[in-house]
C-alpha positions as CSV (number, residue, x, y, z in Angstrom):
1,X,-51.2,99.9,-44.4
2,X,-52.5,96.5,-43.5
3,X,-50.2,94.6,-45.8
4,X,-47.3,96.6,-44.4
5,X,-48.0,95.9,-40.7
6,X,-48.3,92.0,-41.6
7,X,-45.1,92.0,-43.4
8,X,-43.4,93.9,-40.4
9,X,-45.5,91.2,-37.8
10,X,-44.0,88.3,-40.5
11,X,-40.6,89.9,-40.2
12,X,-40.9,90.1,-36.3
13,X,-42.0,86.6,-35.8
14,X,-39.3,85.1,-38.1
15,X,-36.6,87.3,-36.1
16,X,-37.8,86.0,-32.9
17,X,-38.8,82.4,-33.5
18,X,-36.7,81.4,-36.7
19,X,-33.6,79.7,-36.8
20,X,-30.0,81.4,-36.6
21,X,-26.8,80.1,-37.8
22,X,-24.9,78.3,-35.3
23,X,-21.8,79.7,-33.6
24,X,-18.2,78.5,-34.3
25,X,-17.0,75.5,-32.0
26,X,-14.3,78.0,-30.5
27,X,-17.2,80.4,-29.3
28,X,-19.0,77.5,-27.4
29,X,-15.7,76.3,-25.8
30,X,-14.8,80.0,-25.1
31,X,-18.2,80.8,-23.5
32,X,-17.9,77.8,-21.6
33,X,-14.7,78.7,-20.1
34,X,-15.8,82.4,-19.2
35,X,-18.9,80.7,-17.6
36,X,-16.4,78.5,-15.7
37,X,-14.2,81.3,-14.8
38,X,-17.0,83.3,-13.3
39,X,-18.2,80.7,-11.0
40,X,-14.8,79.3,-10.0
41,X,-13.5,82.9,-9.0
42,X,-14.7,83.9,-5.4
43,X,-14.4,87.3,-6.3
44,X,-16.2,87.3,-9.8
45,X,-18.8,85.0,-8.2
46,X,-19.8,87.1,-5.7
47,X,-21.1,89.6,-8.0
48,X,-22.4,86.9,-10.9
49,X,-24.1,84.8,-8.5
50,X,-26.9,87.4,-8.2
51,X,-28.1,86.0,-11.8
52,X,-28.2,82.6,-9.9
53,X,-30.6,84.3,-7.2
54,X,-32.6,85.7,-9.8
55,X,-33.1,82.0,-11.5
56,X,-33.2,80.5,-8.0
57,X,-36.3,82.9,-6.4
58,X,-38.2,83.0,-9.9
59,X,-38.1,79.0,-9.7
60,X,-39.9,79.2,-6.4
61,X,-42.2,82.0,-7.7
62,X,-43.2,80.1,-10.8
63,X,-43.8,77.0,-9.3
64,X,-45.7,78.4,-6.3
65,X,-48.1,80.2,-9.1
66,X,-48.5,77.0,-11.3
67,X,-49.4,75.1,-8.2
68,X,-51.9,77.3,-7.0
69,X,-50.4,78.9,-4.4
70,X,-50.9,83.1,-4.1
71,X,-47.6,84.7,-4.8
72,X,-47.0,87.4,-2.2
73,X,-43.7,88.8,-3.5
74,X,-40.1,88.4,-4.1
75,X,-36.9,90.1,-2.4
76,X,-33.4,89.9,-3.9
77,X,-30.7,91.0,-1.4
78,X,-27.2,92.2,-2.1
79,X,-25.7,89.5,-0.5
80,X,-27.0,87.2,-3.0
81,X,-29.7,86.1,-0.9
82,X,-33.4,86.0,-1.5
83,X,-36.7,85.2,-0.5
84,X,-40.0,84.3,-2.0
85,X,-43.1,84.9,-0.1
86,X,-46.4,82.6,-1.3
87,X,-49.8,81.9,0.5
88,X,-51.8,78.9,0.3
89,X,-51.7,75.3,1.9
90,X,-48.6,75.1,4.4
91,X,-48.2,71.2,3.6
92,X,-48.8,69.0,0.5
93,X,-47.3,68.5,-3.2
94,X,-47.6,72.1,-3.9
95,X,-45.5,73.4,-1.1
96,X,-42.9,70.6,-1.7
97,X,-42.7,71.4,-5.3
98,X,-42.3,75.1,-4.6
99,X,-39.4,74.5,-1.9
100,X,-37.8,71.9,-4.5
101,X,-37.9,74.5,-7.1
102,X,-35.5,77.0,-5.9
103,X,-32.0,74.9,-6.2
104,X,-33.0,73.0,-9.5
105,X,-34.4,76.1,-11.3
106,X,-31.0,77.2,-12.5
107,X,-29.7,74.3,-13.7
108,X,-33.1,73.2,-15.6
109,X,-33.5,76.8,-17.1
110,X,-29.7,76.1,-18.2
111,X,-31.0,72.7,-19.8
112,X,-33.7,74.4,-21.5
113,X,-31.8,77.1,-22.9
114,X,-29.6,74.6,-24.2
115,X,-32.4,72.6,-26.0
116,X,-33.0,76.0,-27.7
117,X,-29.6,76.6,-28.7
118,X,-29.2,73.1,-30.1
119,X,-32.2,73.8,-32.5
120,X,-30.6,77.3,-33.2
121,X,-33.2,79.4,-31.5
122,X,-30.6,81.9,-30.1
123,X,-33.0,85.0,-30.6
124,X,-36.1,83.0,-29.1
125,X,-33.8,82.4,-26.1
126,X,-33.3,85.9,-25.3
127,X,-36.6,87.2,-26.0
128,X,-38.2,84.7,-23.7
129,X,-35.5,85.4,-21.0
130,X,-36.3,89.1,-21.1
131,X,-40.0,88.1,-21.1
132,X,-39.3,85.8,-17.7
133,X,-37.5,88.8,-16.2
134,X,-40.3,91.3,-17.0
135,X,-43.0,89.1,-15.2
136,X,-40.9,88.6,-12.2
137,X,-40.1,92.3,-11.9
138,X,-43.8,92.9,-11.4
139,X,-43.4,90.4,-8.1
140,X,-40.2,92.1,-6.8
141,X,-40.7,93.8,-3.3
142,X,-37.5,95.6,-2.8
143,X,-35.4,98.3,-4.5
144,X,-32.0,95.9,-4.7
145,X,-34.2,93.2,-6.3
146,X,-35.7,96.0,-8.9
147,X,-32.2,97.2,-9.7
148,X,-31.2,93.7,-10.3
149,X,-33.9,92.7,-12.4
150,X,-34.1,95.7,-14.5
151,X,-30.2,95.7,-15.3
152,X,-30.2,92.2,-16.0
153,X,-33.2,92.4,-18.5
154,X,-31.9,95.7,-19.9
155,X,-28.6,93.8,-21.0
156,X,-31.0,91.0,-22.6
157,X,-32.7,93.7,-24.6
158,X,-29.3,95.8,-25.7
159,X,-28.1,92.2,-26.8
160,X,-30.9,91.3,-28.6
161,X,-31.8,94.6,-30.5
162,X,-28.3,96.1,-31.1
163,X,-26.1,93.5,-32.0
164,X,-25.0,91.1,-34.6
165,X,-25.8,87.2,-34.9
166,X,-22.6,86.4,-33.8
167,X,-22.6,88.5,-30.6
168,X,-26.0,87.3,-29.7
169,X,-25.0,83.7,-30.3
170,X,-22.1,84.3,-27.8
171,X,-23.8,86.1,-25.2
172,X,-26.9,83.3,-25.4
173,X,-24.1,80.2,-24.8
174,X,-22.6,82.5,-21.9
175,X,-25.8,83.0,-20.3
176,X,-26.8,79.1,-20.7
177,X,-23.3,77.8,-20.0
178,X,-23.3,80.1,-16.5
179,X,-26.9,79.0,-15.5
180,X,-25.7,75.1,-15.9
181,X,-22.3,75.6,-14.6
182,X,-23.4,77.9,-11.6
183,X,-26.4,75.8,-11.0
184,X,-24.2,73.3,-9.5
185,X,-22.1,75.3,-6.9
186,X,-24.9,76.7,-4.2
187,X,-26.1,73.1,-3.3
188,X,-22.4,72.7,-2.0
189,X,-22.2,76.0,-0.6
190,X,-25.5,75.7,1.5
191,X,-24.1,72.0,2.7
192,X,-20.7,73.9,3.5
193,X,-22.9,76.3,5.6
194,X,-24.8,74.1,7.1
195,X,-21.6,72.1,8.8
196,X,-20.5,75.3,10.2
197,X,-23.9,75.5,11.9
198,X,-26.1,78.2,9.5
199,X,-28.5,78.0,7.2
200,X,-30.8,76.0,9.7
201,X,-33.9,76.9,7.8
202,X,-32.7,76.4,4.3
203,X,-35.0,74.7,1.4
204,X,-33.5,71.2,2.3
205,X,-34.6,71.6,5.9
206,X,-38.1,72.9,4.7
207,X,-38.4,70.0,2.4
208,X,-37.3,67.4,5.5
209,X,-40.1,69.0,7.5
210,X,-42.6,69.0,4.7
211,X,-41.8,65.1,3.8
212,X,-40.0,63.8,6.8
213,X,-37.0,62.8,4.5
214,X,-33.6,63.8,5.8
215,X,-32.2,67.3,4.5
216,X,-29.2,64.9,3.2
217,X,-31.5,63.2,0.6
218,X,-32.6,66.5,-0.5
219,X,-29.1,67.9,-1.1
220,X,-28.5,64.4,-3.0
221,X,-31.4,65.3,-5.2
222,X,-30.4,69.3,-5.7
223,X,-26.5,67.7,-6.9
224,X,-28.3,65.1,-9.2
225,X,-30.4,67.4,-11.1
226,X,-27.8,70.3,-11.4
227,X,-25.3,67.5,-12.3
228,X,-27.4,65.8,-14.8
229,X,-28.5,69.0,-16.3
230,X,-24.6,70.2,-16.7
231,X,-23.9,66.8,-18.5
232,X,-26.8,66.7,-20.5
233,X,-26.8,70.8,-21.6
234,X,-23.4,70.7,-21.8
235,X,-23.7,67.8,-24.8
236,X,-26.2,69.9,-26.5
237,X,-24.2,72.8,-26.6
238,X,-20.9,71.3,-27.5
239,X,-22.7,69.1,-30.4
240,X,-23.3,72.5,-32.7
């Protein structure tokens, strides 16, 4: 019995952390085109942007915890906005890093995902994403947020357990491409909204108050991070 259990655990370990076959180049390019279409199409973007919001608010929450702040909860809304509330010192490096983590989280997650895919760890990426969603679910404080995270997590579990290597690869590449490409658009949207007189308490404005650095510099920072992640991650994905 112990031998069987050990064999099963070894098989599970190999399945999750072992390497999987690399997909054909047409799969990599095709998923990239689909991700670009999902971001560029206004109608589709209104729905798919929820995934970027999950990553955005998850970034705030994770960095808040890593910097020693207490995380009160995360709320996700049907208009694709979100709110992460943490307690701790209202100024200082921890608060700055927490505020800066939102717009940088989706592209950086995409970059990390691209690194895993370049190393052919497709299943590990899917399981890691699922684990992060489960951890985030504990901190969700509204019904729509719970629904969004549960549906997203269920999709990852379904693909991980019920599909073959080719489908898993296509799904993983689509997700990573979407994080990389979709991570670029929100900062530009926020800038446009501020020019129309809205979003006066945005992450960039909060960072400006915390650091005395103008919001324009923080927008530049967001753009540099997202575009560099897209270029670097895209290179890793295409070099299959």
